[in-house]
C-alpha positions in Angstrom: 58.1 69.3 49.2 58.1 73.0 50.0 57.2 74.2 53.5 53.9 75.6 52.2 53.0 72.3 50.6 53.9 70.4 53.8 51.8 72.7 55.9 48.8 72.3 53.6 49.2 68.6 53.5 49.5 68.3 57.3 46.5 70.5 57.9 44.4 68.4 55.4 45.7 65.2 57.0 44.6 66.4 60.5 41.2 67.4 59.2 40.6 64.1 57.4 41.9 62.2 60.4 39.4 64.0 62.6 36.6 63.1 60.2 37.6 59.5 60.4 37.3 59.4 64.1 40.8 60.2 65.4 41.0 62.6 68.4 43.5 64.4 70.5 47.1 63.1 70.1 46.0 60.6 67.5 45.5 63.5 65.1 49.3 64.3 65.0 50.8 60.9 65.8 51.3 59.7 62.2 53.1 62.9 61.2 56.9 62.6 61.8 57.3 66.3 62.4 54.0 68.2 62.6 54.3 71.9 61.9 52.8 74.7 63.9 49.8 74.9 61.5 48.9 71.2 61.9 49.3 71.5 65.7 47.1 74.6 65.7 44.3 72.8 63.7 44.5 69.8 66.1 44.2 72.1 69.1 41.2 73.9 67.7 39.6 70.6 66.8 39.8 69.7 70.5 37.8 72.7 71.6 35.1 71.8 74.1 32.3 73.5 72.1 31.0 71.4 69.3 30.1 74.4 67.2 33.6 75.7 67.3 35.0 72.3 66.3 32.5 72.2 63.4 33.6 75.7 62.3 37.3 74.7 62.3 36.6 71.4 60.4 34.5 73.2 57.8 37.2 75.8 57.2 39.9 73.2 56.8 37.8 71.0 54.5 36.8 74.1 52.4 40.5 74.9 52.0 41.2 71.3 51.0 38.4 71.2 48.4 39.5 74.5 46.9 43.0 73.2 46.6 41.8 70.0 44.9 39.6 72.0 42.5 42.5 74.2 41.6 44.6 71.2 40.7 41.9 69.6 38.6 41.4 72.7 36.5 45.0 72.7 35.4 
């Protein structure tokens, strides 16, 4: 898996984990070696303001959906 693919996967994993109720260190725990992008998403999902967390989650889910759509069009 390339570094870019790994980063995309880890960011998507963190976002989906957050949607499923994981919080804080639980977001990164299943990843053997979380990259800086995944750690950054996890930090931003821990922001104290709900609006900011929602913005981060929406951006990550949008990125994930775009990637899935691109794959299904091939």
